[in-house]
Structures are given as structure tokens and as C-alpha cells.
C-alpha positions in Angstrom: 175.1 167.5 76.2 172.4 165.6 78.5 174.1 164.2 81.9 173.7 160.6 80.7 175.8 161.2 77.4 178.2 162.7 79.7 178.3 159.7 81.9 178.4 157.4 78.6 181.4 159.2 77.2 183.0 159.4 80.7 183.1 155.7 80.8 184.0 154.9 77.4 186.9 157.3 77.8 188.3 155.0 80.7 188.0 151.8 78.4 189.3 153.4 75.6 192.4 154.6 77.0 193.0 151.0 78.7 192.6 149.7 75.3 194.8 151.7 74.1 197.8 151.0 76.6 197.5 147.5 75.5 197.0 147.7 71.8 198.4 150.8 71.1 202.5 149.1 71.2 201.6 146.5 68.7 200.2 149.3 66.6 203.2 151.3 66.7 205.6 148.4 65.9 203.8 147.4 62.8 202.8 151.0 61.3 206.9 151.4 61.9 207.9 148.4 59.9 205.1 149.2 57.4 206.5 152.7 56.8 210.1 151.7 56.7 209.3 149.3 53.8 207.8 151.5 52.1 210.1 154.1 52.3 212.9 151.9 51.2 211.1 151.1 48.2 209.8 154.4 47.2 214.0 155.1 47.1 214.6 152.2 45.3 212.1 153.1 42.4 213.1 156.7 42.2 216.5 155.2 42.1 216.1 153.1 38.6 213.4 155.6 37.4 216.4 158.2 37.5 218.8 156.1 35.9 216.6 154.7 33.2 215.6 158.2 32.4 219.2 159.3 31.9 219.9 156.5 29.8 216.9 157.1 27.7 217.6 160.7 27.1 220.8 160.4 26.1 219.6 157.9 23.1 217.2 159.8 22.0 219.8 163.1 22.4 222.2 161.3 20.0 219.3 160.4 17.7 217.3 163.6 17.4 221.1 165.3 17.0 221.5 163.1 13.6 218.1 163.8 12.6 218.3 167.7 12.5 221.7 167.6 11.3 220.6 165.9 8.2 217.6 168.4 8.0 220.0 171.1 8.0 221.7 169.5 5.2 219.0 168.4 3.5 217.2 172.5 3.3 220.7 174.2 2.9 220.6 172.1 -0.3 217.0 172.2 -1.5 217.6 176.3 -0.5 221.3 176.5 -2.6 219.2 175.0 -5.8 216.2 177.4 -5.8 219.3 180.5 -5.4 220.9 179.0 -8.1 217.8 178.6 -10.3 217.0 182.4 -9.6 220.5 183.4 -10.4 220.2 182.1 -13.8 217.0 183.8 -14.4 218.2 186.8 -13.0 221.7 186.5 -15.7 219.4 185.6 -18.9 217.3 188.8 -18.3 219.9 190.6 -17.7 221.6 189.4 -21.0 218.6 189.9 -23.0 218.4 193.9 -22.0 222.1 193.9 -22.6 222.0 192.3 -26.1 218.5 192.4 -27.7 219.7 192.1 -31.2 220.3 188.2 -30.4 217.1 187.2 -29.6 213.7 187.0 -31.6 210.4 188.7 -30.7 207.9 185.9 -28.7 204.5 186.8 -28.1 202.5 185.7 -24.9 199.0 185.6 -24.3 197.9 188.8 -22.0 196.2 187.7 -18.6 194.5 191.3 -18.3 192.6 191.1 -21.7 192.6 187.0 -22.2 191.6 183.7 -20.0 194.9 182.2 -19.5 195.3 178.5 -18.3 197.4 177.9 -15.5 200.8 176.3 -16.6 200.7 178.7 -20.0 203.3 181.6 -19.6 201.8 184.9 -20.1 202.1 188.5 -19.6 200.0 191.0 -17.4 199.8 195.0 -17.2 199.5 196.7 -14.1 196.8 199.1 -13.7 199.8 202.1 -13.6 201.0 200.6 -17.0 197.5 200.3 -18.5 196.8 204.2 -17.4 200.1 205.3 -18.7 199.5 203.5 -22.0 202.1 200.7 -23.6 204.2 202.6 -26.0 205.7 200.8 -29.6 209.6 200.1 -27.6 207.8 198.9 -24.4 205.8 196.6 -26.5 208.8 195.5 -28.3 211.1 195.3 -24.9 208.1 193.3 -23.5 208.1 190.6 -27.0 212.0 190.0 -26.6 212.0 189.7 -22.6 209.4 187.0 -23.6 212.4 184.8 -24.3 212.9 183.8 -20.6 209.6 181.7 -21.2 212.0 178.5 -22.3 213.9 178.6 -19.4 210.5 179.3 -17.4 208.7 176.2 -18.5 211.9 174.1 -17.6 212.1 174.9 -14.2 207.9 175.4 -13.6 207.4 171.7 -12.4 209.8 172.1 -9.3 208.1 175.9 -8.5 204.4 177.2 -7.3 204.8 179.9 -9.7 207.9 182.0 -11.4 207.2 185.8 -12.0 209.3 188.8 -13.6 208.0 191.7 -12.6 209.4 194.6 -14.3 210.0 198.0 -13.2 208.0 199.4 -16.0 204.8 197.9 -14.5 204.6 194.5 -17.1 205.0 191.0 -15.3 205.9 187.5 -17.6 204.6 184.8 -15.2 203.9 181.1 -15.0 201.4 179.8 -12.4 201.6 176.1 -11.8 197.9 174.7 -11.8 197.0 172.8 -8.7 193.6 171.3 -11.1 193.2 170.5 -14.8 191.3 173.8 -16.4 192.3 176.4 -13.7 192.9 179.6 -14.6 196.1 181.4 -14.2 196.4 183.7 -10.8 196.1 187.2 -12.7 193.4 185.7 -14.8 191.1 186.1 -12.2 189.8 188.7 -9.8 190.5 190.9 -8.0 194.0 190.5 -9.2 193.2 190.8 -13.0 192.6 194.9 -12.5 194.6 195.5 -9.5 197.7 193.4 -9.4 200.9 195.7 -9.6 204.3 193.7 -8.6 206.3 196.9 -7.4 203.6 196.9 -4.5 204.3 193.4 -3.3 206.3 192.3 -0.4 208.7 190.0 -2.7 209.5 192.9 -5.2 210.2 195.7 -2.1 212.9 193.2 -0.7 214.5 192.0 -3.6 214.8 195.3 -5.6 217.7 196.6 -3.7 219.0 192.6 -3.5 222.8 191.8 -5.5 221.8 188.0 -4.7 218.8 185.6 -4.4 217.7 186.3 -0.6 214.6 184.1 0.8 211.3 185.8 2.0 209.6 185.2 5.2 206.8 182.9 4.8 203.9 185.3 3.5 200.2 185.0 2.0 200.7 184.5 -2.1 198.2 185.5 -4.7 196.2 182.5 -4.2 195.7 183.0 -0.5 198.0 180.3 0.7 201.3 180.3 2.2 204.3 180.7 0.1 208.0 181.5 0.3 210.3 183.5 -2.0 213.3 183.6 -3.5 214.1 186.9 -5.1 217.0 189.0 -7.1 217.0 191.7 -9.5 217.8 192.0 -12.7 219.7 194.7 -14.9 219.6 196.5 -17.9 222.0 197.7 -20.5 222.8 200.7 -18.3 223.5 198.4 -15.2 220.5 199.9 -13.6 217.7 197.8 -11.9 215.3 196.6 -14.0 213.3 194.6 -12.5 213.0 191.4 -9.9 212.6 187.7 -10.6 211.0 185.6 -8.1 210.5 181.8 -7.6 207.8 181.0 -5.4 207.8 177.6 -3.4 205.8 175.9 -0.7 207.2 176.4 2.9 206.7 172.2 3.3 209.2 172.0 0.3 211.8 172.6 3.0 209.8 171.9 6.0 207.5 168.7 5.7 205.0 168.6 8.8 206.1 165.0 10.0 209.5 162.7 9.3 210.7 160.2 11.8 210.7 161.5 15.5 210.3 165.3 13.7 206.8 166.6 14.6 207.2 170.4 15.0 210.2 172.3 13.1 210.4 175.8 12.3 214.0 177.9 10.5 215.2 180.9 12.2 217.1 183.5 10.1 219.9 185.1 10.5 218.6 188.2 12.5 216.2 186.1 14.4 213.2 186.3 12.7 211.1 183.1 12.4 211.5 182.4 8.2 209.0 179.1 8.1 207.5 177.1 10.6 205.1 174.1 11.0 204.4 174.7 14.7 201.1 177.0 15.8 202.1 180.6 15.8 200.7 180.8 19.1 203.2 178.4 20.4 206.2 180.1 18.8 205.4 183.3 19.0 202.6 185.0 21.3 202.4 187.8 20.0 201.2 187.8 16.1 202.8 191.1 15.2 206.0 190.3 16.4 207.7 187.7 14.3 211.3 188.0 16.0 211.9 184.7 18.0 214.4 186.6 20.7 212.1 189.0 21.9 209.4 186.4 22.4 207.9 185.8 26.0 207.7 182.2 25.9 210.1 180.8 28.6 213.2 179.8 27.1 212.9 180.6 23.3 214.7 184.2 23.8 218.2 182.2 25.0 217.2 179.2 21.8 217.1 182.4 19.5 220.9 183.1 20.5 222.2 179.9 20.3 220.8 179.6 16.9 222.2 182.8 15.6 225.2 182.1 16.3 225.8 178.7 14.6 225.4 176.7 17.5 224.1 172.7 17.5 222.7 171.6 20.3 218.9 170.5 22.2 217.5 173.0 25.1 214.3 172.5 27.2 211.4 175.0 26.5 207.8 175.5 27.9 205.0 176.5 25.4 201.7 176.7 26.6 202.5 175.3 30.0 203.9 171.9 28.3 207.4 170.9 28.6 209.5 170.1 25.0 213.1 169.1 23.7 214.4 171.5 21.2 217.1 170.1 19.0 218.6 172.6 16.5 221.8 172.8 13.6 222.6 175.2 11.7 222.2 175.6 7.4 225.8 176.4 6.8 225.2 177.7 3.3 222.0 179.3 4.0 223.0 181.5 7.6 220.2 179.7 8.7 219.3 177.6 12.0 216.3 174.3 11.8 214.9 173.7 15.1 212.8 170.5 15.9 210.4 170.4 18.5 210.1 167.0 20.6 207.4 166.0 23.2 209.1 165.4 26.6 206.8 161.9 26.6 208.8 160.3 23.9 212.0 161.4 25.6 210.4 159.8 29.3 208.6 157.0 27.7 211.0 154.3 28.1 212.0 155.8 31.8 208.4 155.7 32.6 207.9 151.8 31.2 210.6 151.1 33.7 209.2 153.2 36.3 206.2 151.4 36.0 207.2 147.8 36.8 209.1 148.6 39.5 205.8 150.2 41.4 203.9 147.4 40.6 206.4 145.0 42.1 205.8 146.9 45.1 202.3 147.3 45.0 202.0 143.9 45.3 204.4 143.8 48.1 202.2 146.5 49.6 199.1 144.3 49.1 200.4 141.3 51.0 201.4 143.5 53.9 198.3 145.6 53.9 196.4 142.2 54.5 198.1 141.5 57.6 197.1 145.0 59.0 193.0 144.3 58.0 193.2 141.2 59.8 194.4 143.0 62.6 192.0 145.9 62.1 188.9 143.7 62.2 190.0 141.8 65.3 190.2 145.1 67.0 186.9 146.5 65.6 185.2 143.3 67.3 186.9 144.0 70.2 185.8 148.0 70.5 182.1 146.8 69.5 182.0 144.3 72.3 183.3 147.5 74.9 180.9 149.6 73.3 177.7 147.6 74.0 179.3 147.2 77.7 179.9 150.7 78.4 176.4 151.6 77.1 174.6 149.4 79.3 176.5 150.9 82.5 176.2 154.4 81.5 172.2 153.8 81.0 171.7 152.4 84.0 173.9 154.8 86.0 172.8 157.8 84.2 169.1 156.9 85.3 169.3 157.2 88.4 170.6 161.1 88.4 168.6 161.8 85.2 164.9 161.3 87.0 164.7 164.5 89.4 166.0 166.4 86.2 163.6 165.3 84.2 160.7 166.7 86.7 162.7 170.4 86.4 162.5 170.2 82.9 158.9 169.6 82.8 158.2 172.1 85.3 160.1 174.5 83.5 157.9 173.6 80.1 154.7 174.4 81.9 156.1 177.6 83.3 157.5 178.6 80.0 153.5 177.8 78.5 152.5 180.3 81.2 151.0 178.2 84.0 152.7 179.5 87.2 150.7 177.6 89.4 152.4 174.4 88.4 154.8 173.4 91.5 157.7 171.5 90.9 158.4 168.0 93.6 161.7 166.8 93.8 162.9 164.8 97.0 166.8 164.2 96.5 168.1 166.0 99.5 170.8 167.7 97.5 171.4 170.9 95.2 168.4 169.8 92.7 166.1 170.2 95.5 167.1 173.6 96.2 167.2 174.6 92.7 163.2 173.1 92.3 162.3 175.7 95.2 163.8 178.3 94.0 161.8 177.4 90.7 158.7 177.6 92.8 159.3 180.9 94.2 160.3 182.1 91.0 156.4 181.0 89.5 154.9 183.1 92.3 156.7 186.2 91.7 156.0 185.7 88.0 152.3 185.3 88.7 152.3 189.1 90.3 154.6 190.4 87.4 152.0 188.9 84.8 149.3 191.2 85.9 151.4 194.3 86.2 152.8 193.9 82.7 149.3 193.2 81.3 148.2 196.5 82.6 151.1 198.4 81.4 150.8 196.9 77.8 147.1 198.2 77.7 148.3 201.5 78.7 151.0 201.8 76.5 149.0 200.8 73.4 146.9 203.9 74.1 149.4 205.9 74.4 150.8 204.8 71.4 147.5 205.0 69.5 147.3 208.6 70.6 150.7 209.4 69.6 150.2 207.9 65.8 147.0 209.7 65.4 148.5 213.0 67.1 151.8 212.7 64.0 148.9 212.0 61.2 147.2 215.7 62.3 150.6 217.5 62.5 151.2 216.2 59.1 147.9 217.2 57.8 148.6 220.6 59.4 152.0 221.2 57.1 150.8 223.0 53.5 150.5 220.5 50.3 153.3 221.3 47.6 153.4 224.6 46.2 152.0 224.6 42.6 154.4 225.0 39.9 154.8 228.6 39.1 156.9 230.2 36.7 158.1 232.8 39.0 159.2 231.1 42.4 160.4 227.3 43.0 159.9 226.2 46.6 160.6 223.2 48.8 160.2 222.2 52.5 160.5 219.8 54.7 160.1 218.4 58.7 161.4 215.9 60.6 160.0 215.5 64.3 162.8 214.0 67.3 160.0 212.2 68.5 156.5 210.7 67.3 155.4 214.8 67.2 157.2 217.5 67.3 157.4 221.5 67.9 158.8 222.5 64.7 156.7 223.9 61.8 156.5 225.9 58.5 154.0 227.3 56.1 153.4 229.1 53.1 150.5 230.0 51.0 149.4 233.0 48.9 148.1 236.2 50.4 146.6 237.3 47.1 147.6 236.5 43.5 151.2 238.8 43.3 152.2 237.8 47.2 153.3 234.4 48.4 153.8 234.3 52.6 156.7 231.6 54.0 156.7 230.9 57.6 158.9 228.5 59.4 159.2 228.4 63.6 160.2 226.4 66.7 158.5 226.0 69.8 160.7 225.8 73.2 159.7 222.2 73.9 159.3 218.6 72.3 156.7 216.3 72.2 152.8 216.6 72.4 152.7 219.3 74.3 155.0 221.1 72.0 152.9 220.1 69.2 149.7 221.1 70.4 151.0 224.9 70.8 152.6 224.3 67.3 149.0 223.6 65.9 147.6 227.1 67.7 150.9 229.0 66.6 150.3 228.1 63.1 146.6 229.1 63.1 147.1 232.2 64.7 149.9 233.3 62.9 148.1 232.7 59.5 144.7 234.4 60.8 146.7 237.5 61.8 148.6 237.9 58.8 145.7 237.0 56.4 143.5 239.7 58.2 146.4 242.7 58.6 147.4 242.4 55.1 144.0 241.6 53.3 144.6 245.4 51.5 148.0 244.2 49.9 151.8 244.9 51.2 152.4 248.1 49.8 152.1 249.8 53.1 155.4 248.9 55.2 154.9 247.8 59.0 151.7 245.5 58.4 153.2 242.4 58.4 155.1 243.8 62.1 151.6 244.6 63.2 150.7 241.1 62.2 153.1 239.8 64.1 152.3 241.4 67.1 148.9 240.9 67.3 149.4 237.1 67.1 152.2 237.4 70.0 149.6 238.6 71.9 147.0 235.9 70.9 149.6 233.4 71.5 150.3 234.8 75.2 146.7 234.8 75.7 146.3 230.8 75.3 149.8 229.7 76.9 148.7 228.2 79.9 151.9 225.8 79.8 154.2 229.0 79.5 155.9 227.8 76.3 157.5 230.0 73.7 158.2 230.1 69.9 160.5 231.5 67.8 159.4 232.1 64.3 160.5 233.9 60.8 157.7 235.1 58.5 158.2 236.5 55.2 156.1 238.4 52.2 157.4 238.1 48.8 156.0 239.8 45.8 156.1 238.3 43.1 155.8 241.3 40.7 159.0 243.0 41.9 160.6 240.8 44.1 160.0 243.0 47.1 160.4 240.7 50.2 159.0 241.9 53.7 160.0 239.6 56.7 159.8 239.6 60.7 162.4 237.5 62.7 160.7 236.9 66.3 163.8 234.8 67.8 164.1 233.0 65.2 167.8 231.4 63.4 169.2 233.8 61.1 168.1 233.0 57.5 170.7 232.7 54.3 170.3 234.4 51.3 171.9 233.9 47.9 172.5 237.2 46.1 174.2 238.0 43.1 175.6 234.1 43.5 176.9 234.8 46.8 175.9 233.4 50.1 175.2 235.1 53.0 173.2 235.6 56.4 169.7 237.5 55.5 169.8 241.1 58.1 168.1 241.0 61.0 167.4 243.6 63.8 169.0 244.1 66.8 166.1 242.9 69.1 164.0 239.6 68.3 161.6 238.4 71.0 160.2 235.3 71.1 156.6 234.7 70.7 154.1 234.0 72.8 156.0 235.0 76.5 155.3 238.7 76.8 152.4 240.7 75.5 152.8 244.0 73.8 155.7 243.8 71.9 156.6 245.6 68.7 158.2 243.7 65.8 160.7 245.2 63.6 160.0 244.8 59.8 162.4 244.7 57.3 162.5 244.7 53.5 165.1 243.7 50.5 164.3 243.1 46.7 165.1 239.6 45.5 166.7 239.5 41.9 165.9 236.5 39.4 167.8 234.0 40.2 168.1 234.6 44.4 167.4 231.9 47.1 166.5 232.0 50.7 167.1 229.0 53.0 164.9 229.0 56.3 166.2 226.5 59.3 165.3 225.5 62.8 168.0 225.0 65.3 167.9 221.4 65.1 170.2 221.3 62.4 172.6 223.6 64.0 172.4 221.5 67.0 172.4 218.0 65.8 174.9 216.0 67.6 177.0 212.9 66.4 178.1 209.8 69.0 181.0 212.1 70.1 178.7 214.8 71.4 180.0 217.3 68.9 177.3 219.7 67.1 177.3 220.5 63.5 177.2 224.3 64.4 176.2 227.0 61.9 179.6 227.7 60.4 179.5 224.3 59.2 175.8 224.7 57.8 176.9 228.0 56.1 180.1 226.0 54.6 177.7 223.4 53.4 175.5 225.8 51.7 178.3 227.7 50.0 179.4 224.6 48.8 176.1 224.0 46.5 175.6 226.1 43.0 173.7 228.8 42.8 172.1 226.9 40.0 170.4 224.1 42.6 166.7 223.6 43.0 165.4 223.7 46.4 164.9 220.1 46.6 168.4 219.3 45.7 169.4 221.8 48.5 167.5 220.4 51.0 168.3 216.9 50.2 172.1 217.8 50.1 171.7 219.3 53.5 170.0 216.5 54.9 172.9 214.1 53.4 175.7 216.0 55.4 173.9 216.9 58.6 172.9 212.7 58.8 176.4 211.7 57.7 177.7 213.8 60.8 175.1 212.3 63.2 176.1 208.8 62.1 174.2 206.6 64.5 173.4 208.9 67.4 169.9 209.9 68.1 167.9 212.6 66.5 168.4 215.3 69.5 165.7 217.8 68.0 163.3 218.3 65.2 164.6 219.1 61.9 163.2 221.6 59.8 164.2 223.5 56.7 162.6 225.7 53.4 164.2 226.6 50.6 162.8 229.2 48.4 163.9 230.7 45.0 163.3 233.6 42.9 163.3 232.7 39.5 161.4 235.2 37.5 159.2 238.4 38.3 155.5 238.0 37.1 154.9 238.9 33.5 151.6 240.0 32.9 152.3 241.2 29.4 152.9 237.5 28.7 150.1 236.6 26.6 151.1 239.4 23.9 154.7 237.9 23.7 153.5 234.6 23.4 151.4 236.0 20.2 154.2 237.3 18.2 156.5 234.5 19.3 157.5 232.5 15.9 158.8 229.2 15.8 162.6 228.9 15.2 164.8 226.3 14.4 168.8 226.4 14.3 171.6 223.9 13.7 175.3 223.9 14.6 178.0 221.2 13.9 181.3 221.4 15.9 184.1 218.9 16.8 183.7 216.6 19.5 186.4 218.6 21.5 185.9 220.1 24.8 187.5 223.1 23.3 184.4 223.8 21.2 182.4 224.2 24.1 182.3 227.7 24.1 180.3 227.7 20.6 177.9 225.3 22.0 177.0 227.4 24.8 176.6 230.5 23.0 174.0 228.4 20.5 172.1 227.7 23.6 172.7 231.1 25.2 171.4 232.5 21.8 168.3 230.2 21.6 167.1 231.2 25.1 166.9 235.0 24.4 165.1 234.4 20.9 162.4 232.4 22.9 162.4 235.0 25.8 163.5 232.6 28.0 164.2 233.7 31.7 168.3 234.3 33.1 167.6 231.3 34.9 166.4 228.8 32.2 169.2 230.2 30.1 171.3 229.4 32.9 169.9 226.1 33.5 170.0 224.8 29.9 173.5 226.0 29.4 174.5 223.8 32.5 172.7 220.6 31.0 174.0 221.3 27.8 177.5 221.6 28.8 177.5 218.1 31.0 175.8 216.3 27.6 178.6 217.8 25.4 181.8 217.0 27.4 180.5 213.5 28.0 180.2 212.9 24.2 183.4 214.5 23.4 185.2 212.4 26.5 183.5 208.9 25.7 181.2 209.0 22.4 184.5 208.7 20.0 187.7 206.2 20.0 189.9 208.3 17.9 190.1 212.2 17.5 188.2 213.6 14.6 184.4 212.8 15.4 181.7 215.5 15.0 178.7 216.4 16.8 175.4 218.2 15.4 173.3 220.2 17.8 169.7 221.0 16.6 168.0 223.9 18.7 164.0 224.2 18.4 161.8 226.9 19.7 157.9 226.2 20.0 155.1 228.7 20.3 152.6 226.7 22.1 153.5 225.7 24.5 156.6 228.3 25.2 159.3 225.5 24.7 162.8 224.8 23.8 163.7 221.8 22.7 167.7 220.7 22.1 169.0 217.7 20.5 172.9 216.8 20.8 173.5 214.1 18.0 176.4 212.0 17.4 177.9 209.1 15.4 180.0 207.6 18.2 179.7 204.4 19.8 176.2 203.3 20.7 175.5 204.4 24.1 172.2 205.2 26.0 172.8 207.2 29.5 168.9 207.0 30.6 169.3 203.2 31.7 172.0 203.9 34.4 170.0 203.5 37.5 169.8 207.0 39.7 171.9 207.6 42.4 170.8 206.8 45.8 171.4 210.5 47.9 170.6 208.9 50.9 174.1 207.0 51.1 177.3 208.7 52.2 179.9 210.0 49.6 182.0 206.9 50.7 179.2 204.5 50.0 177.8 205.9 47.2 178.6 204.2 44.1 180.9 206.3 41.2 179.0 207.9 38.4 175.0 208.4 37.4 175.3 211.7 39.0 175.7 214.4 36.1 172.8 212.7 33.8 170.7 212.5 37.2 171.0 216.3 37.7 170.4 217.0 34.3 167.2 215.5 34.5 166.2 217.8 37.1 166.8 220.9 35.1 164.9 220.4 32.2 161.2 219.2 32.0 162.2 216.1 29.7 164.8 214.0 28.4 164.8 211.0 25.5 167.2 208.7 23.9 166.9 206.9 20.8 169.5 205.3 18.6 168.8 206.0 14.8 170.7 205.4 11.5 174.4 204.8 13.1 173.9 208.2 15.3 173.1 209.0 19.0 170.2 211.3 20.0 169.8 212.6 23.0 166.9 215.5 22.9 165.8 217.9 26.4 163.3 220.2 26.2 162.5 223.1 28.9 159.4 224.6 29.1 159.2 228.3 29.1 156.0 228.9 31.2 
């Protein structure tokens, strides 16, 4: 904020306080009066509203009580009349079966064979009866029972359908047409050939009923809602012979609208909803639960208890976040209870109208009082505008006097910021501003000298950075190219210098077709000098080893002599008095023989028989480059297929975090022990780097870090061409249930494929690891219900030697290859869950593809054997 603005605000604040003392008391009094009138008016409006609301509620309650009681009486009368008709029909049917001699046979059309128009009584046979056949005795019974049609014709105009369902598989039925020329229900598909009364809901309910009872609302054979009254009838022995049913429209009992009743429902004696004109989601949120007592809607459970006990009254309920009033009354002759739903707005409409009139009067009063406030505000605003103009003028003239020397200081600093250190600031005020200007002038003189020093330093640093960048590129070029893919060995290595260049190095190269040399070393210093000595040591070691071992590695001691010669040459070229630790080994790819020399280096690790241990080292392991004439000890071990080596420099074990704690060798041992012996060298190095990085955190890297991992995966086989010549393409299949209990069968199937393909033990283990991951995922996630199947198709190809395995399931469609690969550089806490399993399986095989075909997921893996 500028000085001018500060002066302006200071003067404005003083004037504002003065105005506040003058206008404040008046404004406070006017505001208090306004609030008092407003509060009294609100209280009065609330009292009137409460009185009006109570009065309206009482009037509405009385009216709705009378309406719902009348409705209950009407429903009870109508339901009773339906029960009387059903009771009559049951008695008539029982009489026909008990005294058949009193009735003459009546022949009705059969809807199974004829197109019967609706409105005509007819007979229909169930599929069960058609299959068993109609005997002459049963045919006689059906014609005698057809005498009931005289009663059905009279009652038909009151109902949707009347049906007599016999226990013997036939029905006598009358359907009431909704339009001219309409066919009866059982003359239409699909009911014509599939309808069986004994399978219907109403038959099962009425079979055990000794008196007419009503069903809940259900969907009838015409696809529309229906409520039925059912009762059993009996033969001459007193046994149940069948069920008579009368279908009514639910809205014969409960019209959609009548008076103020817009939504209603009928509750049965056990709390079940029999008939409802409410949307189902309003009355019972769970469509599988029709019992109002178990409703989760606020207030409905209590309402159900009151209705079931035969009470009359009303209750406020909340449905779909809206408030309603429910009035209910018992239907005494049925044991039912009817309830009607009234919107809250109908009850409170009169109260709202009265409140609105009162609020309009209060609004008129407030409007008049507000005009008085507006007039006062306009006057106050005019005074403030005049005051603002006056303050602005006075503050500007006062600020200009103090602001001019500051402007000179600002102009001078801008010139200095542009690099004009010869500029001088002239201020003559005799106060602190003049002292500040003199200080700026002294500072510019010193900055001019510093500028030249900085320019010289920048030039020198740029030259050094360019040289270090070139050195780093040269050092990186000295590292070997990635090892070509071999059937017998897998190898991976990495070097990460602490500075631009480092003193660590690794190397690997073929001595001949059957021998692979691996080297890792660490110079005793860091930076440029260590990098130069590292380049010399790399060249010298390789030259001496190639010269000494050019005849092969069959003779023991050659490698030790090569290291001794290299040591003497390094001592002769070591003007900086540096030393280097080194580990050199030669692996025979035919028989797994591994000869090695340790020259003061960290003790490597070995995986053998699926166990991790330190590689045996000699008692004396002198450094390279310090003392001439030293003899080194050579050791030899034999690697089995699947064994591995892990070489490293002390940059790992001495890596420190922000607290100064080292990573230490025992922690490295635990990290390697936790890695599967089936892991590939690249995965091993990646895991160790991640664990070390997590330990170090934000601390600066203290030393060069170098690692080399090697795995002997298969002995070199000179007869491979002969084996391939006798090799046949093979196809096999296995089908099992999608259950982890079947995993042993799957793994045996994969092992047998690998054996028949002459695959290595390592290839077999990798295929089993991948197969287990894929099969367990299918068993756990492919099917929603148990009982799914998995088909596994295996193929062995001759050229190239390769195994292909396809996993096929009919579960939900899912492509695991679409998942993004996990970021292995993140810590375990930051890494997203999932995706690691499929990522690792893709690393163990040469190809993995997914397709969805004919409703099946097909995940195919391929593994080359050479």
C-alpha cells in the first residue's frame, strides 16, 4: 500500500469516526424501533396462523373421519356380497356332487379345442388331465357340474371372471368380455395349452379354506391386477373336490378418487396390504415385502398396529420426504381396515390463506417504514460523498510532499534492477530517506564488483558441467550392451552413480561359446578421479582375463593368475593411490561350473536349492591396485538349473536415510529372501532398488549403487536339434469346475505339457506360476454363482519349440490385459492395490492375449522353449 493511500485512509478514518458519533445514535434509535415493530408483527402473525391451522385441522379431521367410516361400511357391504355369492356357488357345486341323480348333463364348449368367445361359459382341460386322458366317468361328472352355469350367467355381470377349478384337472369358467368379439382367456396362448388351476395362487389359498376368503391383489391371466374371493367345495364323501373363485377388480372396492380421498389402501388382519391405490414405492419401499408392519417408512409401522387392532383415527406420516395425514377405520365384518391418505396442503390451506392476509398487512407497514429509512440513507450518502471529495483533495496534497523522494528511490532501484550499477540516486531531504539513498549508492558500487566475479564463475562452472556431462556419457558407454537372450542364462545389471560420474562398474562378456564372465567392482573414491581409475580397471581386468583364459577354464587357477596380473598392472598405473574391490566369476554354460575370485569385494549372495545364502569366500581377499605381487585364491562351485547369483557394491548396504541409519547387509539379506526363487534377474534388481529407495527417502545418495543378478536357467544342450527333429505337435484339453480345489489337476496338466515338450524345470515352474495366477482369478471372480466350468486347452508346437495354453470360461466378460501396469517405483503405501499379479505373469511368458468369443473369455499364453 502506497504512502499516499495510507494518508488518505488515515484522514478518511478520522472523518468517518466523527460522522459515526453524530449519526450513530439516530441510526441506532431508528433501527431499534424498526426491529420492535417487526418482532411484534411476526408474533401476531404466528398467533393468528396457529389458531387458524388448529381450527382447519379439526374441521378437516371431522369431515375425513366421516368419509373414511362411510367408505369402510361400503367396502364391508360389497365384500360381504361377494362372499355370499362364493358361498352360494360352493354349496351348489357340493350339492351336484352329492346328488348327481337330480341333475341332467349339460355340454359346454371346450376352450382347449374351440375358440370360445368371452361371455360364454366353457370347459378347459389342464395339461395334466390331457396327458392322463378323460375317462367316461369323468366326462359324465364334467357335464353334470356344467349345471352351475345357470348361476354363473346370473352373477357374471358383476365380476371379471367366475371359475370352478376341479381337483381332477378341469375348470368350468366364464370370462366377462371387455370388447365385442373378444376370445375367452383360456382360448388364447399361452394359457390354452399350459393353464392348470391347481398351480394358481388362488387355488392354493382356497383349497384349505372352509369359508370364503379374499386374496391379495395379484396379476390375473389377462395381465391386469385382480383380487379374488375363493372357497373350496366338496364331493359326496366330504373331501375337497376343488375351489370356486370369483375375480373382482381391486377398484370395485377402492376407487381411485372419491371426495377428498385421493390415495387409499386396505390392510388385512395380519398387516398385509390387500388392495392399494398408492404407488408401491410409497407404501412399501421393499417390493418383496408386502407386510406394512415391516415397512421402513417413518410412521407406517405404528399405523399398521393401530389398524390391525380395529381402531379409528388418523396419524401423520412421511412418505418420500413429504408429510401426509392418514385416516383409518375398521371394516368390521371382514376383519380388514381401510386407510386414506390426505396431502398436508389440503389440511393447512385455510391456515396458509389467513397467514398470507396477515403477512400482506405487515408488508404494507414495513414498506412505509422502509421509505423513511431510504430518505435518511440518501441524505447520509450525500454527506459521505462530499466528505470523500474533501478528504481526497487534502490527502493528495499532503502525500505529494512526502512521496516525491520515494519516487526517486523507486526510479533508482528500477535502474539497478536492469543492471545499471553506475546510476546514482540523488535525494536531499535531511532524514531517513536521504540515508537510504546513500546506502543504495554504496550497494551499487559493490554490486558492480560482484557482477564481474559472478560472470567469471559462471564461465568456469559451465565448462566444468560440460566436462562432467561428457565424462558421464563416456562412463555409460563403457558399460556392456544388454546380454543377448540365451536359453541357458538370464542376466540383468544396473549402476547408479552418487555424483555425475562414479567409481562403480560392472561387466559381462563371453569368453567363448561356453563360458560367460561377470565382473563387479568399486573404486575407493567417488567423482572424476574414481571414474578414470574405474575405466582403467575395467580395461585391465578384461584384457588380463581374456589373455590368461584364452585356452578355456578347464584348468584350475587360471582366473586367480589373471587377477594377480591385473593387480600388478593397476599398481603400476595408480598415481592417485586409489584401490578397487572386485568380484570376477566365470560360468561354464554346459555343466554349470562357476569359478570366481573375490578381491576385497562385498560377499555375493547365491540361490541354491531354493535357499538364499552367502557365496563362500576365501579367508584373505586383498584389494586391487594397492600392493604388487599378491596371490589371489580361486574358488569353484557348480550351479544347478534354477540357481542364481546377486552381486552388489557397498553403496546398497551403506545407503543412509535422513536419520543417518544404514540399510545394512542383514536387511539386504531379508529383502532377497522375501523374493521368490522363480523371479527373473530384472525383477530382483527392481525390487531391491525400490526397497533401498524407500529406506533412503529424501536423503541424498551417499555412494554409488551397482547391482548384477544372474540366473542359470538351463544347461547348454548340443543335441537340441536332434530332439527337435523327433518332436511332434501335441494338443490336449482339460475341463474342471471353477474352484480352487481343482488347482492340483490344473498344475499337473501344465507339468505334463512341459515334460512332453522337453521343457526345462524352470520353464515348467514359470508356466505353473502363471497358470495358478490365471486359474485362481477365474475361480474367484468369473462366476457369480458356483457351478461354472473352466476349459484349459494346451498345445505343443515343433517349430519354433513353444507351449500354448488357453484358459476358457463362460463367466462375466473381463479383459485383464486392459489394466494399467503398476508403478514399481512407488512405495507400497503409495501404490494402488491390484494389477501386480497379471503384471508378473506377463513377465514370465513370451506372449499373452485375450479375446471374447461366443460368450466365452479366452486368455492365451505362449512360452518359447528355445
